[in-house]
Steps between C-alpha positions, in 0.01 A plus 500: 500500500609865460732633768271719709784586738712684240531873566213657302575785265424867557500602135369314196592668172286428196684470169317440169558143388555589135763766583802272533726806496362598842520162674862502609478865604203417720698227676762751617258785573511446876157336507475195723289326238428544129171404338532421131154600386330282240163663565393865494833651386514279190300574181283215374723442197816481714398224744715234333797737487457571872497128583817440298677795660407390850608142428833628366557704816430199720717271287803683634438349842423664835564874502774656709276803540128509566284191523302437183125452482266490201151646492290278280170565325188373676318458167475133394630588154840591647536339842628156395754642254622756754561239769667257260741771384623615840508208745869434568750471787586869463141617545405602853132479425187620326286808553140399433278797408128504578570224751196299606480149652404325175778668301760419764393135499552491124840671529604251770403204281684635196810590701513154654500339157767737372720447805483124456591531134796728582625285785430768758374435851123490499358820646830689474360781282359765732196715425415857594127544459391840374159595642323718243147364461191504718510121529865517599424749778204301634712181502831660597560266794441194280734649240762548769473137609565364152799264540746686276412852608775669700361852487202706390511813289234750405423649159291807561446623144316184402313494830386859466375429149307189595349660810425830323700694756654839436796509739622836623864602534539299822299198381260535795238296316733197501602498867251228590628273226860561604411398854328184371819400318713572808261294716498211252880497492526488878231233529680280247837547669650679200746786484327840502360582156642695207343839432402640161708710262529877518421619148657847547847364428676840509342624824736383775315675781168346401670161484647544848168610649296222340761235588508616862122478504519140378755420772266633768212301350684170538684461169873435492570526127363647181535461127681758289468614141841666463848444650504858634229396748706222657719703743200666665306176531795316650567785741144523629471125555836475678498584874703807589782496753276688743219246461742214557647663811155565646387145426804360677434726796139380528610137496759570766245677722257209486776245542616673817142516631449132439825422684338669799185293458294779345289458185517867399717806555510874442797632304694823551254686279206394714362250250350167597707213364330163475525194270267660243722810472812286482351295217509808277854575610609146419356534149717806445809312616417199284473720192825676587683172558384369165650801322820508703603142415 
């Protein structure tokens, strides 16, 4: 099965599958993960070209830069060919758009057959399920419990279109759906979900604000449309030195209290420190440790 314990990425950079000239550049962009897109970024008449280019990239073996994923097409006319073209030892996994339980079951069956044919361990190809339909939202927990799924993502443009929403600048109309995806991830024991792209690729301040908002809402990564967005995304989703120091202090305060037989304590700033507070601090330290190794 996919390795759920591997340090999850902060930044997932989309690169058009048919633009082979951009693939290698994406791998050294600083993104933790690269998604070779066979879906929305590829014109209908370039699907075969995108599959060949992605297969050629993977034929070189595991990347020394970012991990490589492929976003396939959910449409039956393309799904089988997409999967057959990209399953390989160098592929980290598949992004499944419009993820719903029935589609994930089909993807699982096809991947199993392809893994057997390629001599790969059965279940080794991970899946990130992109929630972007009403059915996907209503069944988000079931989607998260699909055996290959290691993480959930959210595609808000498709969701807004299907639900007839008109999101404002802060996407207030989508907060409830974001929370549903965060809840489903936690309930399924997955890494926190991946947030949506910021379409204003030249507006660094807007990117920073919207990424910080996603962090506070329970996300710990987001997708990117352009390499220039990667530094800000990585920075926001990496704990600062001050956050790490404070987290360590909170753990030390509670540890000392417990040594004295107390279940809680009050720190030097007058804040109650209990196991619930320390849980958040430990999450910060876990994320920091994963980046420091």
